C-alpha positions as CSV (number, residue, x, y, z in Angstrom):
1,X,124.8,132.3,192.9
2,X,127.7,134.7,193.2
3,X,127.5,135.6,189.5
4,X,123.8,136.3,189.8
5,X,124.4,138.9,192.5
6,X,127.2,140.5,190.5
7,X,125.6,140.2,187.0
8,X,124.1,143.7,187.2
9,X,127.6,145.1,188.1
10,X,129.1,143.5,185.0
11,X,126.2,144.7,182.8
12,X,126.6,148.2,184.2
13,X,130.4,148.1,183.6
14,X,129.9,147.0,180.0
15,X,127.2,149.6,179.4
16,X,129.4,152.4,180.8
17,X,132.4,151.3,178.8
18,X,130.2,151.2,175.7
19,X,128.9,154.7,176.5
20,X,132.4,156.1,176.9
21,X,133.7,154.5,173.7
22,X,130.7,155.7,171.7
23,X,131.1,159.3,172.9
24,X,134.6,159.2,171.5
25,X,134.1,157.2,168.3
26,X,130.7,158.2,166.9
27,X,130.7,161.0,164.4
28,X,130.4,164.4,165.8
29,X,127.1,166.2,165.9
30,X,126.3,168.4,162.9
31,X,125.9,171.5,165.1
32,X,128.0,172.7,168.0
33,X,126.5,173.2,171.4
34,X,126.9,176.4,173.4
35,X,129.8,176.2,175.9
36,X,127.4,177.3,178.7
37,X,125.2,174.2,178.0
38,X,128.3,172.0,178.0
39,X,129.4,173.5,181.3
40,X,125.9,172.8,182.7
41,X,126.2,169.2,181.7
42,X,129.6,168.8,183.3
43,X,128.4,170.5,186.4
44,X,125.4,168.1,186.6
45,X,127.8,165.2,186.2
46,X,130.0,166.5,189.0
47,X,126.9,167.0,191.2
48,X,125.9,163.4,190.6
49,X,129.5,162.3,191.5
50,X,129.1,164.3,194.8
51,X,125.7,162.7,195.5
52,X,127.1,159.3,194.7
53,X,130.0,159.9,197.1
54,X,127.6,160.9,199.8
55,X,125.5,157.7,199.2
56,X,128.7,155.7,199.3
57,X,129.7,157.4,202.6
58,X,126.3,156.5,204.0
59,X,126.8,152.9,203.0
60,X,124.2,152.8,200.2
61,X,126.5,151.1,197.6
62,X,123.9,150.2,195.0
63,X,122.5,153.7,195.0
64,X,125.9,155.1,194.8
65,X,126.8,152.9,191.8
66,X,123.7,154.0,189.9
67,X,124.3,157.7,190.7
68,X,128.0,157.4,189.6
69,X,126.8,155.7,186.4
70,X,124.4,158.6,185.7
71,X,127.3,161.0,186.2
72,X,129.5,159.1,183.8
73,X,126.8,159.0,181.1
74,X,126.1,162.7,181.4
75,X,129.8,163.5,181.1
76,X,130.2,161.2,178.1
77,X,127.2,163.0,176.5
78,X,129.0,166.3,177.2
79,X,132.2,164.9,175.5
80,X,130.2,163.9,172.4
81,X,128.4,167.2,172.2
82,X,131.6,169.1,172.5
83,X,132.8,167.6,169.3
84,X,130.1,169.4,167.2
85,X,131.2,172.0,164.6
86,X,129.5,175.0,163.1
87,X,129.5,175.8,159.4
88,X,131.7,178.8,160.1
89,X,134.4,176.8,161.8
90,X,137.3,175.8,159.6
91,X,137.3,172.2,158.5
92,X,139.7,169.8,160.3
93,X,143.2,169.5,158.9
94,X,142.5,166.1,157.3
95,X,139.4,167.5,155.4
96,X,140.9,170.7,154.1
97,X,141.0,170.8,150.3
98,X,144.6,170.6,149.0
99,X,145.5,173.5,146.7
100,X,146.6,172.5,143.3
101,X,150.3,173.0,143.3
102,X,151.6,175.2,140.5
103,X,153.7,173.1,138.2
104,X,157.3,173.8,138.7
105,X,159.3,175.7,136.1
106,X,162.5,174.6,134.5
107,X,164.5,175.7,137.6
108,X,162.3,173.7,140.0
109,X,160.6,176.7,141.4
110,X,156.8,177.3,140.9
111,X,156.1,179.2,137.7
112,X,154.1,182.3,138.1
113,X,151.4,183.2,135.6
114,X,152.1,186.9,135.2
115,X,149.0,187.6,133.0
116,X,146.7,186.1,135.7
117,X,148.6,188.0,138.4
118,X,148.2,191.3,136.5
119,X,144.4,190.8,136.0
120,X,143.9,190.0,139.7
121,X,146.1,193.0,140.7
122,X,144.2,195.4,138.5
123,X,140.9,194.2,140.0
124,X,142.2,194.6,143.5
125,X,143.5,198.1,142.7
126,X,140.2,199.1,141.2
127,X,138.3,197.9,144.4
128,X,140.8,199.9,146.6
129,X,140.3,203.1,144.6
130,X,136.6,202.7,144.7
131,X,136.7,202.1,148.4
132,X,138.8,205.1,149.3
133,X,136.8,207.6,147.1
């Protein structure tokens, strides 16, 4: 009998924990969300916390629990959405392509390909001259 009255609380707890874990572990959205939208979501979550606090103060515990749960879900959604990235953003450190290291020369220092350097330098100098004319 006691478990039946508290079963919804246990289910709510498990659901909220799952929501928080999913907001942290699921892959990030493909697009980022505007910061103003994220601030709006967080503000909505804080407002729900305030309403839940008022309901708790007025001794409406079940309503307060549900409103608090709504605030937690909205804030977890804001956390997940904040992880989105734009195509213009640099990739995370673990996804950056590693540059092929130049094979070291006989003295252990990287060997410089002077012919390739000269070609690149001449192309750069030509662009600079064309830009300043």
